[in-house]
matplotlib code that plots the C-alpha trace (Angstrom):
import matplotlib.pyplot as plt

x = [-0.2, 1.3, 1.3, 1.1, -2.1, -3.5, -2.2, -5.4, -6.3, -5.8, -8.2, -5.9, -2.9, 0.2, 3.2, 6.5, 8.4, 4.6, 5.5, 5.2, 8.3, 6.8, 5.4, 8.5, 10.6, 9.2, 12.2, 11.7, 14.6, 14.6, 17.3, 16.7, 17.7, 17.3, 19.4, 17.8, 15.0, 15.6, 13.1, 12.2, 13.5, 12.9, 11.6, 11.2, 9.5, 11.4, 8.4, 10.5, 14.8, 13.5, 13.8, 9.9, 9.9, 10.0, 8.1, 5.0, 3.6, -1.1, -1.6, -4.4, -4.7, -7.7, -7.9, -10.3, -9.7, -7.7, -5.8, -2.7, 0.5, 1.1, 2.6, 2.0, -1.9, -3.0, -1.5, -1.8, -5.5, -5.1, -3.1, -3.6, 0.0, 3.5, 6.5, 9.0, 9.4, 7.0, 8.8, 7.9, 8.5, 7.1, 5.1, 7.7, 10.4, 7.8, 9.4, 12.8, 12.0, 10.4, 12.9, 15.4, 13.7, 13.0, 17.2, 17.5, 15.4, 17.7, 20.6, 18.7, 17.5, 20.7, 22.1, 20.0, 21.1, 17.9, 17.0, 14.4, 12.3, 9.3, 8.6, 5.7, 7.4, 5.1, 6.2, 4.1, 3.6, 2.6, 3.4, 5.9, 6.2, 5.2, 8.7, 10.5, 11.2, 9.6, 10.7, 14.5, 13.5, 17.4, 16.0, 17.5, 19.1, 21.6, 19.3, 17.4, 20.1, 20.9, 17.5, 17.8, 21.1, 19.2, 16.3, 15.8, 13.5, 13.6, 13.0, 13.1, 9.8, 8.8, 10.4, 12.5, 12.7, 10.1, 7.9, 10.6, 8.8, 5.1, 2.4, 0.2, -3.7, -1.3, 2.1, 4.6, 4.1, 5.9, 6.6, 4.6, 3.8, 1.7, 1.5, -2.1, -1.6, -4.6, -5.2, -7.1, -7.8, -4.6, -2.2, -0.9, -0.9, 0.7, -1.0, 1.3, 0.3, 2.7, 1.3, 3.1, 0.7, 0.1, -3.1, -6.1, -6.6, -5.3, -8.6, -10.0, -7.6, -8.8, -6.8, -7.9, -11.2, -10.8, -10.2, -7.6, -6.9, -9.0, -11.0, -9.0, -8.1, -11.8, -11.1, -7.9, -8.3, -7.4, -4.8, -2.6, -2.6, -2.1, -0.4, -0.9, 0.7, -0.9, 1.3, 0.5, 1.6, -2.4, -3.2, -5.6, -6.3, -6.4, -9.8, -9.4, -6.8, -9.0, -11.4, -8.9, -7.6, -10.6, -10.7, -7.5, -10.0, -11.8, -8.3, -8.3, -11.9, -10.7, -8.6, -10.5, -9.9, -12.9, -10.9, -10.6, -10.6, -7.5, -6.1, -5.1, -5.6, -4.0, -4.0, -2.0, -1.6, 0.2, 0.1, 3.2, 1.7, 0.3, 3.0, 2.9, 6.1, 7.3, 7.2, 7.5, 6.0, 2.8, -0.2, -2.2, -1.2, -2.3, -3.3, -4.4, -7.5, -8.9, -12.6, -14.8, -16.9, -13.8, -13.0, -13.8, -10.9, -7.9, -10.7, -10.4, -6.6, -6.5, -8.4, -6.6, -3.1, -3.6, -5.3, -2.3, 0.2, -0.6, -0.7, 2.9, 3.4, 2.8, 4.2, 7.8, 8.2, 10.2, 10.1, 11.1, 11.9, 12.4, 11.8, 11.5, 12.1, 8.5, 8.6, 5.9, 5.6, 5.8, 2.6, 4.9, 5.7, 2.1, 1.0, 3.5, 2.0, -1.2, 0.4, 3.5]
y = [0.2, 3.7, 5.2, 8.8, 7.5, 7.8, 11.3, 13.5, 16.0, 19.4, 21.6, 24.5, 25.3, 23.9, 26.0, 26.1, 23.5, 22.7, 22.5, 25.2, 27.2, 28.0, 30.6, 33.4, 33.3, 30.0, 27.5, 24.5, 21.9, 18.2, 16.7, 13.0, 10.2, 6.3, 4.2, 0.9, 1.8, 5.4, 6.2, 9.7, 13.4, 17.5, 19.5, 23.0, 25.6, 28.7, 31.7, 34.4, 36.3, 38.3, 37.4, 36.9, 38.0, 41.1, 41.1, 39.0, 36.7, 37.1, 33.4, 31.3, 27.4, 25.1, 21.5, 19.7, 16.9, 17.3, 14.4, 15.9, 17.6, 20.7, 23.6, 27.7, 27.5, 29.7, 32.7, 32.0, 32.1, 35.2, 37.2, 35.9, 36.1, 33.5, 35.1, 31.9, 29.2, 26.4, 23.0, 19.8, 16.2, 13.3, 13.4, 12.9, 14.9, 18.5, 19.4, 19.2, 21.0, 23.6, 24.1, 24.5, 26.8, 29.1, 28.7, 29.5, 32.4, 33.8, 33.4, 35.1, 38.2, 38.7, 38.9, 42.1, 43.3, 42.8, 41.2, 37.9, 38.1, 35.7, 34.3, 31.6, 29.2, 26.5, 23.1, 20.6, 16.8, 13.0, 10.2, 7.9, 5.2, 1.8, 2.7, 4.8, 4.1, 7.3, 7.0, 8.1, 11.9, 12.0, 15.3, 18.6, 21.7, 20.6, 18.7, 21.3, 23.5, 20.8, 20.9, 25.2, 24.5, 22.0, 25.1, 25.2, 25.6, 22.8, 20.4, 16.6, 14.7, 11.1, 9.3, 12.1, 14.6, 14.5, 12.4, 9.6, 7.3, 8.3, 5.8, 7.0, 4.6, 1.6, 2.8, 4.7, 8.3, 11.0, 14.5, 16.2, 19.1, 20.9, 24.4, 26.2, 29.1, 31.9, 35.0, 37.2, 41.7, 40.8, 39.5, 35.9, 34.9, 30.8, 29.1, 25.8, 22.9, 20.6, 17.6, 15.8, 12.7, 9.8, 8.8, 6.8, 3.7, 1.6, 0.1, 3.9, 4.9, 6.2, 6.8, 8.0, 7.5, 4.0, 2.3, -0.2, -2.3, -5.3, -4.4, -6.4, -4.3, -3.1, -3.0, -0.9, 1.9, 5.6, 6.7, 8.6, 12.5, 15.3, 17.7, 20.4, 23.7, 26.2, 28.9, 31.9, 35.4, 36.2, 39.0, 37.3, 38.4, 36.0, 35.2, 34.7, 32.3, 30.3, 29.8, 28.8, 26.1, 24.4, 23.5, 21.3, 18.8, 18.4, 16.9, 14.4, 13.4, 13.4, 10.6, 8.3, 9.9, 10.3, 11.5, 9.2, 9.1, 8.7, 10.9, 14.6, 16.5, 20.3, 22.8, 26.1, 29.0, 31.9, 34.6, 36.6, 39.6, 41.2, 42.0, 43.1, 44.8, 44.0, 47.7, 51.0, 54.5, 54.1, 54.1, 52.6, 49.6, 49.2, 45.7, 44.5, 42.1, 39.7, 40.8, 38.2, 37.8, 36.1, 33.6, 30.9, 30.5, 30.2, 27.8, 25.6, 25.7, 24.6, 21.2, 20.8, 21.6, 19.7, 16.7, 16.3, 17.3, 14.2, 11.8, 12.9, 12.2, 8.3, 9.3, 10.0, 7.7, 4.4, 1.3, 1.4, -0.9, 0.4, -0.2, -4.2, -5.0, -3.6, -2.7, -0.5, -0.5, 2.0, 3.0, 2.1, -1.3, -2.8, -1.0, -3.8, -6.9, -6.1, -5.7, -8.3]
z = [0.1, -1.4, 2.4, 0.2, -0.5, 3.0, 4.0, 4.6, 1.7, 2.1, 0.4, 1.6, 0.2, 2.4, 3.4, 1.8, 4.8, 5.4, 9.1, 12.3, 11.2, 7.8, 10.4, 10.2, 12.9, 14.8, 15.0, 16.7, 18.0, 19.6, 22.0, 22.2, 24.5, 22.6, 24.7, 25.6, 28.1, 27.9, 24.3, 25.5, 24.9, 25.1, 21.9, 22.4, 20.1, 19.8, 18.6, 17.5, 17.1, 20.2, 24.1, 24.3, 28.4, 26.7, 23.9, 24.8, 22.5, 21.8, 23.7, 24.4, 25.7, 25.6, 27.6, 25.5, 28.5, 31.5, 32.3, 31.5, 34.2, 31.4, 33.5, 32.7, 31.7, 34.6, 33.3, 29.7, 30.2, 32.8, 31.0, 27.4, 26.5, 26.3, 27.3, 27.1, 24.6, 24.7, 26.0, 25.4, 27.6, 29.2, 32.6, 35.4, 33.6, 33.6, 36.9, 36.1, 32.5, 34.2, 36.4, 33.3, 31.6, 34.5, 34.1, 30.4, 30.8, 33.9, 32.0, 28.3, 30.6, 32.2, 29.0, 28.5, 32.0, 33.2, 36.8, 36.4, 39.6, 38.6, 34.4, 33.2, 31.7, 29.5, 29.5, 28.2, 28.4, 27.6, 28.8, 27.2, 29.7, 27.7, 25.6, 28.5, 31.8, 33.0, 36.1, 36.0, 35.1, 33.2, 31.5, 32.8, 31.8, 29.8, 27.5, 27.4, 26.1, 23.8, 22.1, 21.9, 20.0, 17.5, 16.8, 13.3, 10.3, 9.1, 11.8, 12.6, 12.8, 14.1, 16.6, 17.8, 21.1, 23.5, 20.9, 21.1, 23.1, 22.2, 20.7, 18.4, 17.6, 18.8, 16.4, 16.9, 17.4, 18.1, 16.8, 13.4, 12.2, 9.1, 7.6, 6.3, 4.1, 4.3, 2.2, 4.2, 2.8, 0.1, 2.3, 2.9, 6.2, 8.0, 10.7, 11.4, 14.3, 15.7, 17.4, 20.3, 19.2, 22.0, 22.0, 20.4, 19.7, 16.8, 16.1, 15.6, 13.6, 10.0, 7.2, 3.7, 5.4, 6.2, 8.9, 7.9, 11.4, 12.9, 15.9, 17.9, 20.7, 21.1, 25.0, 25.3, 26.6, 25.3, 27.4, 26.1, 25.3, 22.1, 22.3, 20.2, 19.5, 16.9, 15.9, 12.8, 11.6, 11.6, 13.6, 16.6, 20.1, 22.7, 22.5, 18.7, 19.6, 21.8, 19.1, 16.6, 18.7, 19.7, 16.1, 16.2, 18.0, 14.5, 13.3, 15.7, 15.7, 11.2, 12.3, 15.1, 17.8, 20.4, 22.9, 25.8, 29.3, 30.5, 27.5, 28.3, 24.6, 25.6, 22.3, 22.7, 20.3, 19.7, 17.4, 16.6, 15.1, 18.2, 20.8, 24.4, 26.0, 29.6, 30.6, 28.7, 29.2, 27.3, 28.7, 26.0, 23.5, 20.5, 18.8, 15.7, 15.7, 12.8, 11.5, 13.3, 10.0, 9.0, 11.2, 9.4, 7.3, 10.1, 11.6, 8.8, 8.5, 11.5, 11.2, 8.0, 9.9, 13.0, 11.4, 8.8, 11.7, 13.7, 10.4, 9.8, 13.6, 12.6, 8.9, 10.1, 12.8, 12.7, 14.5, 18.3, 20.6, 24.5, 27.9, 29.2, 24.8, 24.5, 20.8, 19.0, 14.8, 12.6, 10.5, 7.5, 9.5, 10.4, 6.7, 5.2, 7.9, 6.5, 2.7, 2.7]

ax = plt.figure().add_subplot(projection="3d")
ax.plot(x, y, z, "-o")
ax.set_aspect("equal")
plt.show()
């Protein structure tokens, strides 16, 4: 079977790279640990060249199902801004990566002669405990900095970074990304999605509109999680971003996910167009916002990009053997088993 035939249909134009970094200024980097029972890592999303603490981005989060341990979302929802890069990792490593990101921001601000006394790092997670000995918690400042050093526009996808040990619809999951182009008001904008895909059941997976795998695991629970990060250069307010990122659920559903009890679906979105200065003398700040009647286009872009991002996590991942010899087949290898 030709795996390309299973790729989701794109009714909208894909970005040049078809990834999150089609949004200008955004970069993604990984640190991957792939050694025996340690199959895990860190992925960082750098939202631009500027220090985001001094020039905060409009940001919103949406928790579709809250079986998750993410940090930083409370302040995002209260203030509507993002002030650090975003880090993705495994569930039991959230605390260590949060601490490492605090250290990173302290040093970054010190380089600009600013003494940082408070910051809101955003760290998102999924549980990779089936393939990774998650109790080791071996990811800290050194590993985070290596992920930052790796940050680039043409980043790897699949079983890399935070996605190394993830399982999606019973197959090898991980990091996937996609983007869509929108033409609004005579200008072109981009919306990109990055998925940390660790959710769903194999029997529920829909590819090319078809269920390819027999429902022999009907008793299996959906207890993984999916993190979706949405980025755009379209001028959107916090409220509008919250509306857009909810449409990521459409992408998950198109591939067969019903958002199970034990799965944490957490979405985060930011716009690089609207910035909030950390300090200044101006009493008012001017922000640009999309006309509300035109929201259908970013809604569609988010749904399409989210669907293809999850597909790409499956598409790029390879078969991985990890903790206790547990092996999870890639989509490619599983399809070969169906059609040798």
